[in-house]
C-alpha positions, 0 to 999 in steps of 0.5 A: 500500499502506498503511504498517503497523508491522513489529511487527504480528503476522505469522506469518513474521516470526520465520522468521530469528532472525538477522534480527529485524524493525525496532522501528518504535517505537524508530525513531520515538522516536529520529528524530522530534523537534521542530525535526528533519528527520524527520517520520514514520517508517513500516515496512511489511512488504513492498512493490514499491518505497519510492520509488514508494509515497513518490512516490505519497503525496507526490502526493496530499498525505499526507506532508510533507517528512521522511517516512520509509517503510522496507520489510522486503522490497521485491519491485520495488526499483529502482536506476539505469537501471531495474535491479532490486534484490532481497534476502531479507526483512530482509536489508538496509535499504530506505527512501525519504525525502521532501525539499522543498529550496525554498530551493535552486535547482533547478539544484542539486538534482542534488547530492541523491544524491551528498549522500545518498551521502556521508551513508550512507557517514559513517552506516555507518562509524560505525554498522557500523565498515566502510570504504565508498567511493563509485562516481560518482554513487551506489553505495556500495562495500565491500571483500570478500576484497580486491575492491570490491563494490557493497553499495548504491545511491541513487536520486532521483526528483521528486515533484510540483514542489517535492520529491524522493524519495530511495531508498536501498538497503543489503545488510546481511547477505546471504551469499555464496549469497545475492547477486544477482550476483557483484560484490555485496557486503554489510556483513556480508561486508565484516566489519561490527562491527554488523548491526543494522538499527535502529542502522544506519538511525538512523545513516544518517538522522541522517547525512543530516539533518546533510548535508542541513541544512548544504547547505540552509543553504548554498543547495545550494552544494556548495563552501561547505557542503563537500559537493563536497570530502567526496564527492571524498574519499570517491569511489573513482572518481576517479583511475582510468581508466573507460569512461563509457557514455553515452545514444545508445550513446556511451562515453568512456574517460579518467581520472576527475580531478574532480568539478565544481560541478555534481556532474558526473564530469570525464573527461580523454581520451586526446586531451587533452580534459576532458570532463564527464559528468552521466549514464551508467553508469561502468566501473572499468577499473583501480584508482586 
């Protein structure tokens, strides 16, 4: 799909005055600058998946590092484990970015989704005035009515040999009757002081630029750049008893005690063993 400005004439774009379209001109003016990370910002009215689109464009050499693709609506958005991610038009932030951290050892690229989680949490805290937490490895949680709810997620995919496309989806203004599942939430339901998506996406992308710059300058070392400490500080999974559902129908139950230098979640099991988990689905069994 060829990117189009969200400001193009479109008969349906004013159908919900509580959810105005993004101002792509203002976003470009605020984000694309000489010496900065973001090289271009495109907004499309509707697409299947911004991640799939940006991966395809990167493969064709059509974009460089710092390309940002935002959709007002996604019909085939994906989360981890190929889960579907759906939301009404203009009700959230659905975007992908292309990063090419060539100077960072590939072994450390696994930190990019966690880095993005830290950046998203920090950006939303400042721009929306809402407390967020991270569920390992890359879910964004908010509190709604005293309950922890998932308001967003992050998905990283390789783009050719030297790039990574990172997709972010955040529920911004979804109401109770619009939530895809009862365990979902949104910034609005969590009492955000602002649900202006232009403000939110600028805040998140500026935070991501800052953290990515620190991580890249440290050659991807999460300890040196403070990323490992920042992730642990904002991670709601640590200190809890969890069940890790692993590939091959295997599961581990234990207390989440640390995030190690490779970004893995370390579980202390009942057998007195500390077992690192690098991939899998984590279920919080009880509060910290």
